[in-house]
MDAnalysis code that builds the backbone (N, CA, C; Angstrom):
import MDAnalysis as mda
import numpy as np

u = mda.Universe.empty(276, n_residues=92, atom_resindex=np.repeat(np.arange(92), 3), trajectory=True)
u.add_TopologyAttr("name", ["N", "CA", "C"] * 92)
u.add_TopologyAttr("resid", np.arange(1, 93))
u.add_TopologyAttr("resname", ["UNK", "UNK", "UNK", "UNK", "UNK", "UNK", "UNK", "UNK", "UNK", "UNK", "UNK", "UNK", "UNK", "UNK", "UNK", "UNK", "UNK", "UNK", "UNK", "UNK", "UNK", "UNK", "UNK", "UNK", "UNK", "UNK", "UNK", "UNK", "UNK", "UNK", "UNK", "UNK", "UNK", "UNK", "UNK", "UNK", "UNK", "UNK", "UNK", "UNK", "UNK", "UNK", "UNK", "UNK", "UNK", "UNK", "UNK", "UNK", "UNK", "UNK", "UNK", "UNK", "UNK", "UNK", "UNK", "UNK", "UNK", "UNK", "UNK", "UNK", "UNK", "UNK", "UNK", "UNK", "UNK", "UNK", "UNK", "UNK", "UNK", "UNK", "UNK", "UNK", "UNK", "UNK", "UNK", "UNK", "UNK", "UNK", "UNK", "UNK", "UNK", "UNK", "UNK", "UNK", "UNK", "UNK", "UNK", "UNK", "UNK", "UNK", "UNK", "UNK"])
u.atoms.positions = np.array([
    [-4.322, 10.771, -10.299],
    [-4.901, 10.176, -8.674],
    [-4.015, 10.640, -7.454],
    [-4.000, 11.197, -6.789],
    [-3.202, 11.456, -5.376],
    [-3.392, 9.945, -4.436],
    [-2.167, 9.934, -3.574],
    [-2.636, 8.622, -2.800],
    [-3.808, 8.832, -1.845],
    [-4.284, 9.963, -1.583],
    [-5.332, 10.065, -0.560],
    [-6.486, 9.520, -1.195],
    [-6.699, 9.868, -2.775],
    [-8.011, 9.477, -3.254],
    [-7.918, 7.873, -3.487],
    [-6.756, 7.011, -3.759],
    [-6.048, 5.704, -4.112],
    [-6.969, 4.802, -2.373],
    [-6.197, 5.803, -1.340],
    [-6.319, 4.868, 0.238],
    [-7.890, 5.178, 0.342],
    [-8.534, 5.837, 0.231],
    [-9.818, 5.940, -0.190],
    [-10.751, 5.245, -0.135],
    [-10.429, 4.990, -1.716],
    [-10.905, 3.783, -2.636],
    [-10.961, 2.545, -1.444],
    [-9.341, 2.400, -1.355],
    [-8.921, 1.064, -0.707],
    [-10.241, 0.407, 0.508],
    [-10.024, 1.871, 1.504],
    [-10.620, 1.784, 2.636],
    [-12.570, 1.477, 2.500],
    [-12.861, 2.002, 1.276],
    [-14.217, 1.727, 0.929],
    [-14.386, 0.153, 0.636],
    [-13.593, -0.226, -0.184],
    [-13.341, -1.548, -0.494],
    [-13.356, -2.471, 0.633],
    [-12.780, -1.894, 1.679],
    [-12.611, -3.207, 2.699],
    [-13.734, -2.934, 3.621],
    [-14.371, -1.257, 3.720],
    [-15.506, -1.524, 4.761],
    [-16.700, -2.122, 3.792],
    [-16.355, -2.331, 2.554],
    [-17.830, -2.726, 1.872],
    [-17.418, -4.357, 2.295],
    [-16.182, -5.227, 2.419],
    [-16.081, -6.373, 2.771],
    [-16.066, -6.727, 4.223],
    [-16.545, -5.718, 4.918],
    [-16.477, -5.858, 6.479],
    [-15.689, -6.420, 7.008],
    [-14.451, -6.336, 7.039],
    [-13.520, -7.059, 7.564],
    [-13.052, -7.490, 9.065],
    [-13.324, -8.286, 9.688],
    [-12.956, -8.344, 10.836],
    [-12.038, -7.208, 11.567],
    [-10.537, -7.599, 10.859],
    [-9.445, -7.663, 11.151],
    [-9.366, -5.775, 10.943],
    [-8.793, -5.398, 11.643],
    [-7.905, -4.004, 11.102],
    [-6.408, -4.377, 10.398],
    [-5.824, -5.123, 10.567],
    [-4.617, -5.247, 10.157],
    [-4.382, -4.303, 8.734],
    [-5.175, -4.693, 7.865],
    [-4.990, -4.035, 6.530],
    [-5.176, -2.324, 6.585],
    [-6.187, -1.945, 7.426],
    [-5.951, -0.912, 7.486],
    [-4.837, 0.019, 8.143],
    [-4.125, -0.706, 8.975],
    [-3.059, -0.540, 9.627],
    [-1.943, -0.528, 8.897],
    [-1.688, -1.361, 7.994],
    [-1.012, -1.314, 7.037],
    [-0.574, 0.004, 5.877],
    [-1.967, 0.039, 5.993],
    [-2.365, 1.183, 4.554],
    [-1.844, 2.563, 5.476],
    [-1.673, 2.866, 6.510],
    [-1.297, 3.893, 7.388],
    [-0.087, 3.641, 7.362],
    [1.089, 2.604, 7.762],
    [2.171, 2.449, 7.397],
    [2.681, 2.519, 6.008],
    [1.855, 2.110, 5.433],
    [2.242, 2.105, 3.144],
    [2.424, 3.500, 3.475],
    [1.195, 4.632, 3.870],
    [1.188, 6.035, 3.317],
    [2.449, 6.695, 4.480],
    [2.680, 6.175, 5.414],
    [4.430, 7.110, 6.137],
    [5.412, 6.538, 5.525],
    [5.900, 5.115, 5.004],
    [6.325, 4.825, 3.570],
    [6.807, 5.943, 2.259],
    [5.282, 6.075, 2.186],
    [5.539, 7.086, 1.035],
    [6.184, 8.498, 1.178],
    [5.737, 9.137, 2.654],
    [5.936, 10.559, 3.061],
    [7.574, 10.588, 3.390],
    [7.807, 9.143, 3.793],
    [9.589, 9.130, 3.813],
    [10.492, 8.829, 3.172],
    [10.098, 8.146, 1.891],
    [10.526, 7.817, 0.815],
    [10.589, 8.118, -0.668],
    [9.062, 8.428, -0.838],
    [8.109, 8.577, -2.311],
    [7.712, 9.631, -1.930],
    [7.613, 10.822, -1.647],
    [6.765, 11.915, -2.240],
    [5.870, 11.603, -2.905],
    [6.770, 11.588, -4.240],
    [6.310, 11.971, -5.274],
    [4.958, 11.058, -5.838],
    [4.898, 9.670, -5.396],
    [4.197, 8.981, -5.348],
    [2.703, 9.446, -4.052],
    [2.829, 10.121, -3.700],
    [1.553, 10.589, -2.621],
    [0.719, 11.558, -3.864],
    [1.428, 11.917, -4.772],
    [0.956, 13.006, -5.565],
    [0.209, 12.433, -6.623],
    [1.067, 11.501, -7.107],
    [0.856, 11.029, -8.139],
    [0.910, 9.596, -8.133],
    [-0.232, 8.568, -8.147],
    [-0.046, 7.452, -8.098],
    [0.734, 6.410, -9.102],
    [0.396, 7.233, -10.225],
    [0.652, 6.679, -11.777],
    [1.960, 5.928, -11.369],
    [2.768, 6.966, -10.481],
    [3.961, 6.827, -10.832],
    [4.608, 5.321, -9.993],
    [4.044, 5.016, -9.245],
    [4.070, 3.701, -8.834],
    [4.207, 2.650, -9.575],
    [5.612, 1.768, -9.189],
    [5.974, 0.571, -10.272],
    [4.811, 0.082, -10.736],
    [5.452, -0.373, -11.933],
    [4.040, -0.881, -12.602],
    [4.296, -2.589, -12.034],
    [5.464, -3.238, -11.716],
    [5.403, -4.243, -11.342],
    [5.561, -4.076, -9.711],
    [4.093, -4.872, -9.480],
    [3.734, -4.782, -7.817],
    [4.925, -5.454, -6.783],
    [5.642, -6.214, -7.650],
    [6.627, -7.046, -6.453],
    [7.752, -5.581, -6.286],
    [7.925, -4.526, -7.450],
    [9.066, -3.961, -6.891],
    [8.719, -3.277, -5.417],
    [6.946, -2.485, -5.543],
    [6.373, -2.439, -4.580],
    [6.740, -2.837, -3.292],
    [6.249, -4.178, -3.213],
    [6.527, -5.282, -1.558],
    [7.558, -5.453, -1.932],
    [8.951, -5.141, -2.365],
    [10.179, -5.359, -1.716],
    [10.658, -3.834, -1.346],
    [9.948, -2.969, -1.908],
    [10.674, -1.711, -1.221],
    [10.277, -1.474, -0.170],
    [8.782, -1.825, -0.069],
    [7.964, -1.265, 1.380],
    [8.752, -2.886, 2.478],
    [8.859, -4.144, 1.895],
    [9.454, -4.946, 3.221],
    [10.874, -4.550, 3.665],
    [12.192, -3.770, 2.281],
    [13.195, -3.159, 3.001],
    [12.413, -2.126, 3.987],
    [12.063, -1.126, 3.702],
    [11.504, -0.295, 4.758],
    [11.062, -0.276, 5.976],
    [10.211, -1.508, 6.072],
    [9.750, -2.022, 7.309],
    [10.941, -2.704, 8.240],
    [11.706, -3.048, 7.466],
    [12.793, -4.159, 8.250],
    [13.630, -2.923, 8.511],
    [14.346, -2.221, 8.111],
    [14.987, -1.155, 8.508],
    [14.679, -0.342, 9.402],
    [13.290, 0.366, 9.175],
    [12.619, 1.471, 10.156],
    [11.581, 0.845, 10.797],
    [11.327, -0.272, 10.986],
    [10.580, -0.224, 11.904],
    [10.777, -1.796, 12.679],
    [11.962, -2.646, 12.129],
    [12.061, -3.782, 12.500],
    [11.062, -4.732, 12.412],
    [10.537, -4.857, 11.518],
    [9.447, -5.579, 10.892],
    [9.621, -6.443, 10.149],
    [8.652, -7.928, 9.688],
    [8.412, -8.098, 8.766],
    [7.457, -7.756, 7.896],
    [7.138, -7.879, 6.303],
    [5.574, -7.604, 5.840],
    [4.740, -8.623, 6.093],
    [3.905, -8.272, 6.859],
    [2.826, -9.281, 6.903],
    [1.411, -9.685, 5.903],
    [1.211, -10.492, 6.413],
    [-0.063, -11.309, 5.289],
    [-0.799, -9.692, 5.303],
    [-0.890, -9.258, 5.952],
    [-1.813, -8.438, 6.029],
    [-1.001, -7.181, 5.331],
    [-0.068, -6.784, 5.206],
    [0.412, -5.874, 4.799],
    [0.509, -6.168, 3.089],
    [0.502, -7.237, 2.719],
    [0.688, -7.857, 1.434],
    [-0.647, -7.972, 0.925],
    [-1.458, -7.910, 1.710],
    [-3.212, -7.955, 1.006],
    [-3.569, -6.880, 0.699],
    [-2.864, -5.576, 1.742],
    [-3.060, -4.267, 1.240],
    [-2.785, -3.640, -0.180],
    [-1.615, -4.106, 0.205],
    [-0.591, -3.648, -1.689],
    [-1.094, -4.439, -2.619],
    [-1.807, -5.782, -2.442],
    [-2.315, -6.043, -3.604],
    [-3.947, -5.597, -3.765],
    [-4.431, -4.995, -3.111],
    [-5.795, -4.421, -2.929],
    [-5.411, -2.843, -3.910],
    [-4.218, -2.496, -3.317],
    [-3.521, -1.072, -3.867],
    [-3.694, -1.263, -5.703],
    [-2.724, -2.406, -5.887],
    [-3.011, -2.446, -7.492],
    [-4.057, -2.806, -7.846],
    [-4.596, -3.254, -7.379],
    [-6.441, -3.904, -8.108],
    [-7.046, -2.606, -8.220],
    [-6.948, -1.892, -7.154],
    [-7.713, -0.557, -7.313],
    [-7.029, 0.506, -8.595],
    [-5.813, 0.481, -8.294],
    [-5.296, 0.936, -9.905],
    [-5.433, 0.472, -11.155],
    [-5.422, -0.951, -11.496],
    [-5.691, -1.580, -12.388],
    [-4.317, -2.265, -12.961],
    [-3.319, -1.859, -12.092],
    [-1.652, -2.252, -12.656],
    [-2.103, -3.827, -12.745],
    [-1.183, -4.683, -13.690],
    [-1.220, -5.961, -14.246],
    [-0.495, -6.253, -13.438],
    [0.687, -5.841, -13.068],
    [2.058, -6.221, -12.592],
    [1.462, -7.359, -11.083],
    [2.872, -8.451, -11.287],
    [3.039, -9.131, -10.214],
    [3.404, -8.813, -8.904],
])
């Protein structure tokens, strides 16, 4: 599965939940930009994501800090959780 397919699954889940805030959608777009800039191979094959979710959280947090001068938001953390839920990874 590529990232676009995974992203569409996550969006479908968010739409199903009828979320009032769009912060998770924005975080998903930022995560895609992170992949484009740092982990292009993950765009083509999401099975290459680290099995441990925390590794992904740490990488994305560093990216946000260095490139965007931002901290990881609760919405971004929730978005990563949903990515891993959709992938079925068991890592924390």
